[in-house]
N, C-alpha and C positions, 0 to 999 in steps of 0.2 A: 545128342542122343535121340534115337527114335522113341516114339511114344511107348513102344513095347519094351524099352530098356536096352536094346542093342544099338550098335553103331549104325548111322545112316550110310547106306552104300548105294551107289548108282554106277552101273557098268564097272564094278570092281574097285571104284575109287571112293574114299570117304568124302562125304558132302559136308560143307561147312554148315553150322547151325544157322538158322534164320534169326536175324536180329530185327528189332523194331527200328523204325526210322530214327527215333531219338537215340537209341543205343549206337547206331552207326554214326550219327553226328557227333556224339560225345567222344567216340573213339577217334574220329578224324581230327577233332579239335585237340585232343590229348597228343596225338601223333604230331601235329603241327607245332604244338608248344614244346614238345621234346626235341624237335629239330630246330628250335629257336626261331620259328617263323611267326610267332604270335598266335592268333586265334584260329589256327588250322587252315590258313589260306594257302593256295597253291604257291610254289616257289616263285613263279613269274610275277606275282603280285608285289613282291618285295624287291624285285630287281630294280636297280637304278635306271631311270629313263631320262632322256634329254628333255629339256623344256622345248616344247613345240608351239608355234603360233599357228592357229587354224584361222584361215580367212573365212568369215561368215557373211551371209547376207545381212544387211542392216535390219535391226529388230523391228523397225517400223515399216519394212517392205512387206506388204500384204499381197497375196495373189488375187487375181481377178477371177470371179466366178463366171463361167460361160455355160450356157445351156445350148445344146445342139440337138436338133430333132433328127432322129434316125428311125426310119420305118414307122413313123407315128409315135415314137417314144421320145420324151424330153430327157436327155441324158446330160448330167452335170460333169464339168471338169474344172479344175483349178489351174490357172496359168500364171507362171512366173516368167517375166520377160528376161531375155538374155540372148547369147550367141547360139546360133544353130550349129550342128544338128540338134534337134530337141531330144530331151530325155523323157520317155513316156513311162509313167508309173501306174500300175494297176494293183489293187489291194485284194486281200483274201475275203472269203465269205464272212459276213458279219462286221466288216470294217467299213471305212469310208476313205475318200481321197486325201483328207487332211492328215491321215496317220503318217504320211510321208514328210510332213513339215520339218521334222528334226533332221532328216537326211538332206532334204532340198536346201535347208538353211546353210548347209556345209558345201554347197555347190554354187558359190556366187558367180554371177556373170553367165550362167547357163540357162538356156530356155527349157523350162520344165513344165510338163503337163501331168497332173494327177487326176486320173479318170475315176469317176464314181460309177460303178456298174449298176445295172438295173436292180431296183429293190434296195439300194443302199444310198446313204447320204441324201443328197438333194435330187437324185435321179428319180424318174417315174417308177411306180411300184405296180406293174401289171400282175395279174394272177400268176402264182407259181405254177409249174416248176421253172426254175432259172437254170436251164441246162448250159453246159460249157459252150456248146456250139452257138447258143443264142448270145452269150456274153462275147464270144469271138466275133460274131456278125456285128454286134453293137459297136465293139471297139474298131473293127475295120471300117464301119460306116462313119464313125467320128473322125478317124484319120483321113478318110477319103474326103469328107466335107471340109476339113481344115487344110487339105493339100499337103499332108506330111509325107516327106520322102527322106530316106536314109537316117531314120531315127534310131536311137538306142533304147530298147525296151527293157524295163525292169518290172517283173511280175512276181508276186508272192502267192503261193498256193493256187487257188482257183484263178487268181489274176495271171499267174504264169500260164495256166492252161488256155485262158482266153487270149493271151498274147500269142501263143502258138497258133491258135485257130485264126486269129486276125492276120498273122504272117502268111498263112496258107492262102487266105483270100486276097491279101494285098501285099505280095512279096516285096514290092519296091518301097514300101513304107518303112521297112526295117533294114538297118545295116548290121545290127547285132542285138543280142538279147542276153539278159541275165535273169535266170529263173531261180527263184528262191523257194525251196521246198515245194516243187510243183506237184 
């Protein structure tokens, strides 16, 4: 009900009352228990699944830290050896290249490069601003210096934007891209 005592109406339809986050969680949990699913989990959580074996990189396999100088900036990247074409990973603002470890560990035998953009991780920290076009130029310079061709790029958020910028500058470096929340 509205604060003045009447019903809440928007465009001729009644509007549901606003609930607190706690009330919503309790309602969802009760609904799940009533359906026999336990603690309010979605139905696909309780569905039977096959036992799957996931091939992983050995736990003791550590990437090599490489520092590449691009236009006077020392930029870091982590390299896992394996078969080409390489997979190039770029992170979002506020992260670093090792955030991809969990994913890369599930890609045994693949050549992977996780780039740390300027101002992040072990890369140089010049004065801001760090515009996307600068990050794209940096990534294109790294790929050029390593002689990368036909790579598969994976970029998250600003890493996706810098990947697109790099592809515009070095189109032969990429065969395909996966942009996550660019």
